[in-house]
C-alpha positions in Angstrom: 67.4 -36.0 -7.4 66.2 -32.8 -9.0 66.4 -32.7 -12.8 68.4 -29.8 -14.3 66.7 -28.2 -17.2 68.3 -26.7 -20.2 66.8 -24.4 -22.8 67.5 -25.9 -26.3 67.1 -24.3 -29.7 66.6 -26.6 -32.7 69.7 -26.7 -34.9 67.8 -25.5 -38.0 66.2 -22.7 -36.1 69.4 -21.4 -34.5 70.2 -17.8 -35.5 72.5 -17.7 -38.4 71.5 -14.3 -39.9 75.0 -12.8 -39.5 76.5 -15.7 -41.4 73.8 -15.5 -44.1 74.3 -11.7 -44.6 78.1 -12.2 -45.0 77.5 -15.0 -47.5 75.2 -12.8 -49.5 77.6 -9.9 -49.4 80.4 -12.1 -50.7 78.2 -13.6 -53.5 76.5 -10.3 -54.6 78.6 -7.4 -53.4 77.2 -3.9 -53.7 79.2 -1.1 -55.4 81.3 1.0 -53.1 81.3 4.8 -53.4 84.8 5.9 -54.6 86.5 8.6 -52.6 86.7 11.0 -55.6 85.0 11.4 -59.0 85.0 14.3 -61.5 81.8 16.1 -60.5 82.6 16.2 -56.8 86.2 17.3 -57.3 85.3 20.5 -59.2 86.0 23.8 -57.5 83.2 26.2 -56.6 83.4 28.4 -59.7 83.4 25.4 -62.1 80.6 23.7 -60.1 78.5 26.9 -60.1 78.9 27.4 -63.8 77.8 23.8 -64.4 74.8 23.9 -62.2 73.5 27.2 -63.6 73.7 26.3 -67.3 71.7 23.8 -69.3 70.5 21.1 -68.7 70.1 22.2 -65.2 68.2 25.5 -66.1 64.4 25.4 -65.7 62.1 27.0 -68.3 60.0 28.8 -65.6 61.8 32.0 -64.6 60.5 32.1 -61.0 61.4 28.4 -60.4 64.9 28.9 -61.9 65.5 32.0 -59.8 64.6 29.9 -56.7 66.9 27.1 -57.8 69.8 29.6 -58.4 69.4 31.0 -54.9 69.2 27.5 -53.4 72.3 26.3 -55.1 74.2 29.4 -53.9 73.1 28.7 -50.3 74.0 25.0 -50.7 77.5 25.8 -51.8 77.9 28.5 -49.1 76.7 26.0 -46.4 79.0 23.1 -47.6 81.9 25.6 -47.9 81.8 26.0 -44.1 83.0 22.4 -43.6 86.5 20.9 -44.2 87.2 18.6 -47.1 88.8 18.3 -50.5 85.6 17.5 -52.3 81.9 18.4 -52.1 81.3 14.8 -50.9 83.8 15.2 -48.1 82.1 18.4 -47.0 78.7 16.7 -47.2 79.8 13.9 -44.9 81.5 16.3 -42.6 78.3 18.3 -42.2 76.6 15.4 -40.4 73.5 15.6 -42.5 74.1 12.2 -44.1 74.0 10.5 -40.7 71.4 12.7 -39.0 68.6 10.3 -40.1 65.0 11.7 -40.1 66.4 15.0 -38.6 68.8 15.8 -41.4 66.8 18.9 -42.4 67.7 20.6 -39.1 71.4 20.4 -39.9 71.4 23.1 -42.7 68.4 24.7 -40.9 70.7 25.7 -38.0 73.1 27.4 -40.4 70.2 29.2 -42.2 68.9 30.7 -39.0 72.4 31.6 -37.8 73.0 33.6 -40.9 69.7 35.5 -40.6 68.0 33.8 -43.5 64.3 32.9 -43.6 62.4 29.6 -43.7 62.0 30.2 -47.5 65.7 30.1 -47.9 65.9 26.9 -45.9 63.3 25.3 -48.2 65.1 26.2 -51.4 68.4 25.0 -50.0 66.8 21.6 -49.3 65.5 21.5 -52.9 69.0 22.3 -54.2 70.3 19.1 -52.5 68.2 17.1 -55.0 69.7 19.1 -57.9 73.2 18.4 -56.6 72.5 14.7 -56.4 71.1 14.6 -59.9 74.3 16.4 -61.1 76.4 13.7 -59.3 78.0 16.3 -57.2 76.9 14.5 -54.0 76.2 10.8 -53.4 74.4 10.4 -50.0 74.3 7.0 -48.4 71.4 4.6 -48.9 70.3 5.2 -45.3 70.0 8.9 -46.1 67.7 8.2 -49.0 65.5 6.1 -46.8 64.9 8.9 -44.3 65.3 12.0 -46.5 61.6 12.2 -47.7 62.6 13.7 -51.1 59.7 13.6 -53.6 60.3 10.8 -56.0 59.2 12.8 -59.0 61.7 15.6 -58.2 64.6 13.2 -57.9 63.7 11.3 -61.1 63.3 14.7 -62.9 66.7 15.9 -61.8 68.4 12.6 -62.7 66.7 12.7 -66.1 67.8 16.4 -66.7 71.4 15.3 -65.9 71.2 12.5 -68.5 71.0 9.7 -65.9 67.3 8.9 -66.4 67.6 6.1 -69.0 65.2 3.3 -68.0 62.8 5.2 -65.7 60.2 5.6 -68.4 60.5 2.0 -69.5 60.2 0.9 -65.8 57.1 3.0 -65.3 55.5 1.7 -68.4 56.1 -1.9 -67.2 54.2 -1.1 -64.0 51.4 0.6 -65.8 50.9 -2.4 -68.1 50.6 -4.8 -65.1 47.0 -4.6 -63.7 48.1 -6.3 -60.5 50.6 -3.5 -59.6 49.1 -0.7 -57.4 50.1 2.9 -57.7 51.7 2.7 -54.2 53.9 -0.3 -55.2 54.8 1.4 -58.5 55.9 4.6 -56.8 57.8 2.7 -54.1 59.8 0.8 -56.7 60.6 3.9 -58.8 61.7 5.7 -55.6 64.0 2.9 -54.6 65.5 2.8 -58.1 66.1 6.5 -58.1 67.7 6.3 -54.6 70.1 3.6 -55.7 71.1 5.6 -58.8 71.6 8.7 -56.6 73.6 6.9 -54.0 75.8 4.8 -56.3 76.1 7.0 -59.4 75.6 6.0 -63.0 72.3 5.0 -64.4 69.8 2.2 -64.0 71.9 0.0 -66.3 74.8 0.2 -63.8 72.7 -1.2 -60.8 74.0 -4.6 -59.6 72.1 -7.2 -57.5 74.3 -6.2 -54.5 73.0 -2.7 -54.7 69.4 -3.9 -54.4 70.2 -6.2 -51.4 72.1 -3.4 -49.6 69.3 -0.9 -50.1 66.6 -3.3 -49.0 68.6 -4.3 -45.9 69.1 -0.7 -44.9 65.4 0.0 -45.5 64.3 -2.9 -43.4 66.7 -1.9 -40.6 65.3 1.6 -40.5 61.6 1.2 -41.3 61.0 -2.5 -40.5 60.4 -5.5 -42.7 56.9 -4.7 -43.7 57.6 -2.2 -46.4 56.3 -4.2 -49.3 56.8 -4.5 -53.0 60.4 -5.8 -52.5 59.9 -8.7 -54.9 58.3 -6.5 -57.5 61.2 -4.1 -57.2 63.8 -6.7 -57.9 61.8 -8.5 -60.6 61.1 -5.3 -62.5 64.9 -4.5 -62.7 65.6 -8.1 -63.7 63.0 -8.0 -66.4 64.7 -5.0 -67.9 67.8 -7.0 -68.4 69.8 -4.9 -65.9 71.4 -7.9 -64.1 72.0 -10.3 -67.0 71.0 -13.9 -67.4 73.3 -15.5 -64.7 71.4 -13.8 -61.8 68.4 -15.5 -60.1 65.1 -14.3 -61.5 63.4 -13.7 -58.1 64.4 -12.0 -54.9 64.0 -15.1 -52.6 66.3 -17.0 -54.9 68.9 -14.2 -54.7 68.6 -14.0 -50.9 68.8 -17.7 -50.4 72.1 -18.5 -48.8 72.1 -22.0 -50.2 73.8 -24.8 -48.4 76.2 -23.8 -45.6 79.6 -25.4 -45.3 80.6 -27.5 -42.3 82.6 -24.5 -41.0 79.6 -22.2 -41.1 77.3 -24.8 -39.5 79.7 -25.3 -36.5 80.6 -21.6 -36.2 76.9 -20.8 -35.4 77.5 -22.1 -31.9 80.6 -20.0 -30.9 82.7 -22.9 -29.6 85.5 -21.5 -27.5 87.9 -24.4 -27.8 89.5 -24.0 -31.2 90.9 -27.5 -31.5 87.5 -29.1 -30.7 85.9 -26.7 -33.2 88.3 -27.8 -35.9 87.8 -31.4 -35.0 84.0 -31.1 -35.4 84.4 -29.4 -38.7 86.7 -32.1 -40.0 84.3 -34.8 -38.7 81.4 -33.2 -40.6 83.6 -32.9 -43.7 84.3 -36.6 -43.5 80.7 -37.5 -43.1 79.3 -35.0 -45.7 79.7 -37.2 -48.8 77.6 -40.0 -47.3 74.7 -38.0 -45.9 72.2 -35.5 -47.3 72.3 -31.9 -46.3 69.4 -32.0 -43.8 71.2 -34.8 -42.0 74.4 -32.8 -41.9 72.6 -29.8 -40.5 71.0 -31.9 -37.8 74.3 -33.6 -37.0 76.0 -30.2 -36.6 73.3 -29.1 -34.2 73.5 -32.3 -32.1 77.3 -32.2 -31.7 77.9 -28.5 -31.8 75.0 -27.2 -29.7 73.5 -30.0 -27.6 76.9 -31.7 -26.9 80.0 -29.6 -26.9 78.5 -26.1 -26.5 76.5 -27.3 -23.5 79.7 -28.9 -22.0 81.6 -25.6 -22.4 78.8 -23.6 -20.8 78.8 -25.8 -17.7 82.5 -26.7 -17.7 84.5 -23.6 -18.7 88.0 -24.4 -20.1 87.2 -28.0 -21.2 89.3 -29.0 -24.1 89.3 -32.8 -24.4 86.9 -35.5 -25.5 88.1 -37.6 -22.5 85.2 -36.8 -20.1 85.0 -37.7 -16.5 82.0 -39.7 -15.2 80.8 -36.7 -13.2 80.8 -34.4 -16.3 79.2 -37.1 -18.4 76.4 -37.8 -15.9 75.6 -34.1 -15.4 75.4 -33.6 -19.2 73.0 -36.6 -19.7 70.9 -35.3 -16.8 70.6 -31.9 -18.4 69.9 -33.5 -21.8 66.8 -35.4 -20.6 64.6 -32.3 -20.4 63.9 -29.3 -22.5 62.4 -26.0 -21.3 60.1 -24.0 -23.5 59.0 -20.4 -22.9 55.5 -19.2 -23.8 53.9 -15.9 -23.4 50.5 -15.7 -21.8 47.8 -13.3 -23.0 48.7 -11.1 -20.1 52.3 -10.8 -21.3 53.8 -13.0 -18.6 56.5 -15.5 -19.7 55.9 -19.0 -18.5 58.5 -21.8 -18.6 57.4 -25.4 -19.1 59.7 -28.3 -18.6 59.1 -31.5 -20.5 61.1 -34.7 -21.4 63.2 -34.4 -24.6 61.7 -36.5 -27.3 64.9 -36.8 -29.2 67.1 -37.8 -26.2 68.3 -41.0 -27.7 69.0 -39.3 -31.1 71.6 -37.1 -29.3 73.2 -40.0 -27.6 73.4 -42.0 -30.9 75.1 -39.0 -32.6 77.7 -38.5 -29.8 78.4 -42.3 -29.6 78.9 -42.4 -33.4 81.4 -39.5 -33.1 83.5 -41.5 -30.6 83.3 -44.8 -32.4 84.1 -43.2 -35.8 87.2 -41.5 -34.4 88.4 -44.8 -33.0 87.8 -46.6 -36.4 89.4 -43.8 -38.5 92.4 -43.7 -36.2 93.3 -47.2 -37.4 93.4 -46.0 -40.9 94.9 -42.6 -40.4 96.5 -42.4 -36.9 98.3 -39.2 -37.4 95.1 -37.3 -38.1 92.5 -38.9 -35.9 94.6 -40.8 -33.3 95.1 -37.8 -30.8 91.3 -37.5 -30.4 90.5 -41.1 -29.6 88.9 -41.4 -26.1 86.7 -43.8 -24.2 83.1 -43.4 -25.4 80.9 -41.9 -22.6 77.8 -43.7 -23.9 77.5 -47.4 -23.7 75.6 -49.6 -26.1 72.9 -50.4 -23.6 72.1 -46.7 -23.2 71.0 -46.3 -26.8 68.6 -49.3 -26.7 65.6 -47.5 -28.4 63.1 -50.4 -28.3 61.2 -48.8 -25.4 61.4 -45.3 -26.9 60.1 -46.7 -30.2 57.2 -48.3 -28.5 56.4 -45.0 -26.8 56.6 -43.1 -30.0 54.4 -45.7 -31.8 51.9 -45.3 -29.0 51.9 -41.5 -29.3 51.5 -41.7 -33.1 48.7 -44.2 -32.8 46.9 -42.0 -30.3 47.1 -39.1 -32.7 45.8 -41.1 -35.5 42.9 -42.6 -33.5 42.0 -39.0 -32.3 42.0 -37.5 -35.8 40.7 -40.2 -38.1 37.1 -40.2 -36.6 36.9 -36.4 -37.0 38.4 -36.3 -40.6 34.9 -36.2 -42.2 34.1 -33.2 -40.0 37.2 -31.4 -41.2 36.4 -32.3 -44.8 32.9 -30.9 -44.6 34.2 -27.8 -42.8 36.8 -26.9 -45.4 34.4 -27.6 -48.2 31.7 -25.4 -46.5 34.3 -22.6 -45.8 35.4 -22.6 -49.5 31.8 -22.4 -50.7 30.9 -19.6 -48.3 34.0 -17.6 -49.0 33.5 -18.0 -52.8 29.9 -16.8 -52.5 30.9 -13.9 -50.3 33.6 -12.8 -52.8 31.3 -13.2 -55.8 28.6 -11.1 -54.1 31.1 -8.4 -53.2 32.5 -8.2 -56.7 29.0 -7.5 -58.0 28.3 -4.8 -55.3 29.3 -1.1 -56.1 31.7 0.6 -53.7 30.0 1.8 -50.6 26.9 -0.4 -51.0 25.8 -3.1 -48.5 25.4 -6.8 -49.4 24.3 -9.8 -47.4 25.3 -13.5 -47.9 24.4 -16.4 -45.6 23.4 -14.0 -42.8 26.6 -11.9 -43.1 26.1 -8.3 -43.8 29.0 -6.3 -45.1 29.7 -3.0 -46.9 32.0 -2.8 -49.9 34.8 -0.6 -48.7 36.1 2.5 -50.5 39.9 2.8 -50.8 42.0 5.8 -51.6 43.6 4.0 -54.5 43.2 0.8 -56.4 44.3 -2.4 -54.6 44.8 -5.0 -57.3 44.2 -8.6 -56.0 42.4 -7.4 -53.0 38.7 -6.8 -52.3 37.9 -4.9 -49.1 34.7 -5.0 -47.1 33.9 -4.0 -43.6 31.4 -4.8 -40.9 28.8 -2.0 -40.6 28.6 -2.5 -36.8 32.3 -3.0 -35.8 34.0 -1.3 -38.7 36.4 -4.3 -39.0 37.8 -4.5 -42.5 38.3 -7.8 -44.3 40.1 -8.8 -47.5 37.5 -11.2 -49.0 39.9 -12.2 -51.9 42.5 -13.3 -49.4 39.9 -15.2 -47.3 38.6 -17.0 -50.4 42.1 -17.9 -51.5 43.0 -19.3 -48.0 39.7 -21.3 -47.9 40.3 -22.8 -51.3 43.9 -23.8 -50.7 43.0 -25.3 -47.3 40.3 -27.3 -49.1 42.7 -28.4 -51.8 45.4 -29.4 -49.4 43.0 -31.5 -47.2 41.5 -33.2 -50.2 44.8 -34.1 -51.9 46.5 -35.2 -48.7 43.6 -37.4 -47.5 43.2 -39.0 -51.0 46.9 -39.7 -51.7 48.7 -39.9 -48.3 51.7 -38.1 -49.9 54.3 -36.2 -47.9 54.2 -32.4 -47.5 57.3 -32.0 -49.7 55.7 -34.1 -52.4 52.6 -32.1 -52.2 54.4 -28.8 -52.7 56.3 -30.3 -55.7 53.2 -31.6 -57.6 53.1 -30.1 -61.0 51.0 -30.2 -64.2 53.5 -32.7 -65.5 52.6 -35.0 -62.6 49.3 -35.9 -64.3 49.7 -38.7 -66.7 47.5 -41.3 -68.4 47.6 -45.1 -68.3 45.6 -47.3 -70.6 44.5 -50.6 -69.1 45.7 -53.4 -71.4 42.5 -55.4 -71.1 39.8 -52.9 -71.7 41.7 -50.0 -73.2 40.2 -47.6 -70.6 42.3 -44.6 -69.8 43.1 -44.3 -66.1 44.5 -41.0 -64.8 47.7 -41.4 -62.6 49.5 -39.0 -60.4 53.3 -39.2 -60.6 55.0 -38.4 -57.3 58.5 -37.0 -57.7 61.4 -38.6 -55.7 61.6 -37.1 -52.3 62.6 -38.9 -49.1 63.4 -42.4 -50.6 64.7 -41.0 -53.9 62.2 -43.2 -55.8 59.2 -42.0 -57.8 55.9 -43.7 -57.8 52.5 -43.6 -59.4 49.1 -43.2 -57.7 45.7 -43.9 -59.2 43.5 -40.8 -59.3 40.0 -41.3 -57.9 37.1 -39.4 -59.4 36.9 -37.2 -56.3 40.6 -36.3 -56.5 40.3 -35.7 -60.3 37.6 -33.1 -59.5 39.9 -31.3 -57.0 42.9 -31.4 -59.4 40.6 -30.0 -62.1 39.6 -27.1 -59.8 43.2 -26.4 -59.0 44.3 -26.3 -62.6 41.4 -24.1 -63.7 42.3 -21.7 -60.9 46.0 -21.3 -61.5 45.9 -21.2 -65.3 47.0 -17.9 -66.8 45.2 -15.8 -69.5 47.0 -17.8 -72.2 45.6 -21.1 -70.7 49.0 -22.3 -69.5 50.0 -23.0 -65.9 52.6 -20.5 -64.8 56.1 -21.8 -64.1 57.5 -21.1 -60.6 60.4 -22.3 -58.6 60.2 -23.9 -55.2 62.7 -24.0 -52.4 63.6 -27.5 -50.9 63.6 -26.6 -47.2 65.7 -29.7 -46.4 68.4 -29.4 -49.0 68.2 -25.5 -49.2 68.2 -25.6 -53.0 65.9 -24.1 -55.6 64.2 -26.2 -58.2 64.0 -25.3 -61.8 60.8 -23.4 -62.7 57.9 -25.8 -63.2 54.1 -25.6 -63.6 53.4 -26.4 -59.9 49.8 -27.1 -58.9 50.1 -25.5 -55.5 50.9 -21.9 -56.4 49.2 -18.6 -55.9 49.5 -15.0 -57.1 50.8 -12.7 -54.4 50.9 -9.1 -55.5 51.9 -9.4 -59.2 54.1 -12.5 -58.8 53.2 -16.2 -58.9 54.7 -18.0 -55.9 54.8 -21.6 -54.8 52.8 -22.4 -51.7 55.4 -23.8 -49.4 55.0 -26.4 -46.6 54.9 -23.7 -43.9 52.0 -21.9 -45.6 50.1 -25.2 -46.0 50.6 -26.0 -42.3 49.2 -22.6 -41.3 46.2 -23.1 -43.6 45.5 -26.5 -42.0 45.8 -25.0 -38.5 43.3 -22.2 -39.4 40.9 -24.8 -41.0 41.0 -26.9 -37.8 40.5 -23.9 -35.6 37.3 -23.1 -37.5 35.8 -26.6 -36.7 36.1 -26.0 -33.0 37.5 -29.5 -32.4 39.6 -30.1 -29.4 42.0 -32.8 -28.2 40.3 -35.2 -25.8 43.4 -35.4 -23.5 44.2 -31.7 -23.1 41.1 -29.8 -24.3 43.3 -27.6 -26.5 42.3 -26.9 -30.1 43.0 -29.9 -32.3 46.0 -29.6 -34.5 46.6 -31.7 -37.6 49.9 -31.8 -39.4 50.2 -32.8 -43.1 52.0 -36.0 -41.9 48.9 -36.9 -39.8 47.0 -37.3 -43.1 49.6 -39.7 -44.3 49.1 -41.9 -41.2 45.3 -41.7 -41.5 45.5 -42.6 -45.2 47.6 -45.7 -44.5 45.5 -46.7 -41.5 42.2 -46.3 -43.3 43.4 -48.1 -46.4 44.6 -51.2 -44.5 41.5 -51.3 -42.3 39.4 -51.4 -45.5 41.2 -54.4 -46.8 44.1 -53.0 -48.8 47.0 -55.5 -48.5 49.9 -54.0 -46.5 52.5 -54.8 -49.2 50.4 -52.8 -51.8 50.0 -50.0 -49.2 53.8 -50.0 -48.9 54.1 -49.4 -52.7 51.5 -46.6 -52.7 53.1 -44.9 -49.7 56.6 -45.1 -51.1 58.2 -47.0 -48.2 61.2 -49.2 -48.7 60.4 -51.4 -45.7 57.0 -53.0 -44.9 57.7 -52.4 -41.2 57.7 -48.7 -41.8 54.2 -48.9 -43.4 52.9 -51.0 -40.5 54.4 -48.5 -38.1 52.2 -45.8 -39.7 49.0 -47.9 -39.2 47.2 -47.3 -36.0 45.9 -50.4 -34.2 42.3 -50.2 -32.9 41.1 -52.5 -30.0 38.2 -54.0 -32.0 40.6 -54.6 -34.9 43.0 -56.4 -32.6 40.3 -58.7 -31.3 39.0 -59.5 -34.7 42.5 -60.2 -36.0 43.2 -62.5 -33.0 40.0 -64.5 -33.7 41.0 -64.8 -37.4 44.5 -65.9 -36.4 43.1 -68.6 -34.2 40.9 -69.9 -37.0 43.6 -70.1 -39.6 46.7 -70.4 -37.4 47.9 -73.5 -39.2 47.7 -72.0 -42.6 49.0 -68.5 -41.6 52.1 -67.4 -43.5 53.3 -64.3 -41.7 56.5 -64.0 -43.7 54.8 -64.4 -47.1 52.1 -62.0 -46.3 54.4 -59.0 -46.5 56.2 -59.2 -49.8 56.5 -57.4 -53.1 53.2 -58.0 -55.0 53.4 -60.5 -57.8 52.3 -59.7 -61.4 49.0 -61.6 -60.8 48.3 -59.8 -57.5 49.0 -56.4 -59.1 46.9 -57.3 -62.1 44.1 -58.2 -59.7 44.5 -54.9 -58.0 44.3 -53.0 -61.3 41.4 -55.2 -62.3 39.5 -54.0 -59.3 39.1 -50.6 -61.0 37.8 -52.3 -64.2 35.2 -54.2 -62.2 34.0 -50.9 -60.5 32.6 -49.7 -63.8 28.7 -50.0 -63.9 26.1 -48.8 -66.4 25.3 -45.6 -64.5 28.8 -44.6 -63.1 31.6 -45.9 -61.0 31.5 -48.0 -57.8 33.6 -46.6 -55.0 33.9 -49.8 -52.9 37.3 -50.6 -51.5 39.7 -53.1 -52.9 39.0 -56.8 -52.1 35.5 -56.1 -50.7 32.3 -57.5 -52.2 29.2 -55.5 -53.1 27.3 -55.1 -49.9 24.1 -54.0 -51.6 23.7 -57.0 -53.9 24.4 -54.8 -56.9 21.4 -52.6 -56.3 23.6 -49.7 -57.6 20.9 -47.0 -57.7 20.4 -47.4 -53.9 24.1 -47.7 -53.1 25.8 -44.6 -51.6 29.1 -45.8 -53.0 27.9 -45.2 -56.6 29.6 -42.2 -58.2 27.1 -41.3 -61.0 28.4 -40.5 -64.5 27.1 -37.2 -65.9 27.0 -38.8 -69.3 24.5 -41.3 -68.0 22.0 -38.7 -66.9 19.4 -39.7 -69.5 19.6 -43.3 -68.4 18.9 -42.3 -64.8 16.0 -40.2 -65.9 14.5 -43.2 -67.7 15.0 -45.3 -64.5 13.3 -42.6 -62.4 10.4 -42.3 -64.8 10.1 -46.1 -64.9 10.0 -46.2 -61.1 7.2 -43.6 -61.1 5.2 -45.7 -63.5 5.8 -48.9 -61.5 4.7 -47.2 -58.2 1.5 -46.0 -59.9 0.8 -49.5 -61.1 1.6 -51.0 -57.7 -0.7 -48.6 -55.9 -3.5 -49.3 -58.5 -3.1 -53.1 -58.1 -2.7 -52.9 -54.3 0.8 -54.2 -54.2 1.6 -52.3 -51.1 4.6 -54.4 -50.2 6.3 -53.5 -53.4 5.4 -49.8 -53.2 7.7 -49.2 -50.2 10.8 -50.7 -52.0 10.1 -48.8 -55.2 9.8 -45.6 -53.3 13.2 -46.2 -51.7 14.7 -46.8 -55.2 13.0 -43.7 -56.5 14.4 -41.5 -53.7 17.9 -42.9 -54.5 17.5 -42.3 -58.2 16.5 -38.7 -57.6 19.5 -38.3 -55.2 21.9 -39.5 -57.9 20.3 -37.0 -60.4 20.8 -34.3 -57.8 24.4 -35.2 -57.5 25.0 -35.0 -61.2 23.1 -31.6 -61.4 25.2 -30.2 -58.5 28.5 -31.3 -60.1 27.5 -29.7 -63.5 26.4 -26.5 -61.7 29.4 -26.2 -59.5 32.0 -26.7 -62.2 32.5 -26.9 -65.9 34.6 -29.6 -67.5 38.3 -28.8 -67.6 40.6 -30.7 -70.0 43.6 -31.4 -67.9 45.5 -32.6 -70.9 49.1 -33.8 -71.1 51.5 -30.9 -70.7 54.1 -30.5 -73.3 57.8 -30.2 -72.3 59.1 -26.6 -72.3 60.7 -25.5 -75.5 64.5 -25.2 -75.3 65.8 -21.6 -75.3 67.1 -20.4 -78.7 70.8 -20.7 -79.2 72.8 -17.5 -79.3 75.6 -16.9 -81.7 78.9 -16.3 -80.0 
């Protein structure tokens, strides 16, 4: 039998832009242009008298004479069109909807009346004067395409008494060193366009006006215009929108959580009764599930189940399905077709088994069984929809599927864990090289050539200042590179890899790490202060604490030093929860960066892209396919758990560290190696009688947890800290100087110098006395001591000490008097 394929779109990726735009328009409506207002209703004589008297009169005689002629031509031209107001005549002329060619509309009249190109030009200038005088209010689309000089429009608005706020807005841009001239002019032009299109002044602009103008601009020019966040934030900082409006444009644009009606309506279900049933079903399930589960359930039932049935069985309107319809649907559901575009532009379709096949069956079966159960409690509401379930219990037996999934995940872990050191070295090297390249470019004058690590570049000259960017180009190819951007990507890829591999936290938890996550714990026995990392509740709604290793502390120190502002504080930014579609309160997040002039959280998507780029730079490939090796943030979680348990960490302690509720979940993350299975089997045969499989995986007792914490106390040695794993003895018989696991303490450098000098003296003595057998061992110890000193010197040279401190809670806002 030939399998029928179906092209499937993930529920969360299904287009819902129309719904989102309607939601935003309802939440933040733009001002509508009234049909009439005083200035546009005036007759010709009154309008002429107003436009030819102060404040519309220019000081320069020649310029005023040209303006007067242009205004007369404008009124004559508009007078040829029908309408009760000047706005009506403007709309009737067709210039407002002519787009980029609007200048040719009055140009045709100019040439038909035997006027010259000069008269055409002064008529076009008069349009700006009429807009400033609020005689005309063109549409936002016209302002996007009109190409009117910004300074001219602002000047005319100011002359008409509508320029309040422009000087303050320009001063705000001038005071911010990260705002370029282009971005400043673009924001001022947008502001003037909204004032001209909607009337009033800057103080009258509402958030809906901004959204409307940006949407029109994006539709006409494309989405890559730039400075949109700066535009909104600058108006918000002026207090134009009030305190109840979101502070950033992404928060304003965020549609938030969709209702069950909106989730189902994305799939255009033809049968209204079934559509209403699915909406009611989601409403009934909504209180017991989180939002991400609700979105997934809507996609499984609305898209993969009923929408697919309607597509292949037009007119279907009942949940009572025939065996033929059910079998055909299950057959289509088993495969998914993906379309990819080759480098040559050809679209190739690839069919593969659906990985979530059983998940769809479980959701559909739950729908039928829930309806049957609810019909017993409310027969009038749910009884008419009760029907035999088309999916039997045996069809959703997922034991085999779970074994296959476990095998796939173990294979991924076994392929990636051995190459993790390569990735770590690669990202560290890329960060160092990118930082060196950026530092050299910053010290090089514009137009000069510089060379770092064999790379020769020329510091590029730009027409204007580009804050936050540093351009250089290759002298041979001319390709231009933003070295500041490359250094930032290299650093954050390094930071993400180091934090993920050292903690095993989820990607959502990584993006929500903040300065407040760093806390201190004092060991009750020795009084030593141990740094801890507090992980905010995420998937299991339970917070947990992780011990911070010296290596992780160095990385966190680098991050905090990088993101601190000029005042020494970590900027507070908000982050979007992609699953719940809600924005968090502003917090001093660790993973944040400055884009343009605004600090933004580094979201999960950006982190994944950075990891992909970092892996591509290593040149590693997958053994099975030969394609470039990809590593997701969750792969680091699996590798962390696998490596921890393989090195002796008890599984029930690994469960606590990973934040799992069930020990079986933790063991599911751990990949099993063949040699490990053989060794475990031999150990089981040796102690089979004393084995207690049920007691092995339990919540750790106070004594066991105390032993686990005591391990970190016993790691402290005279010259630093021992990095051996929990539960493992010292393999080097406490010859700490020789041990590669010794993390030398910079404060003990003088002690190491004394040890090195003593070894020198002992070697001289041994050579003099002929103790050749002892010379060899002393030389090994001497090389190890010099290596430890080099490690200390490298750490001191690479970074300075940063006091992480304990962040204070934000001060409450001052109370206002009602």
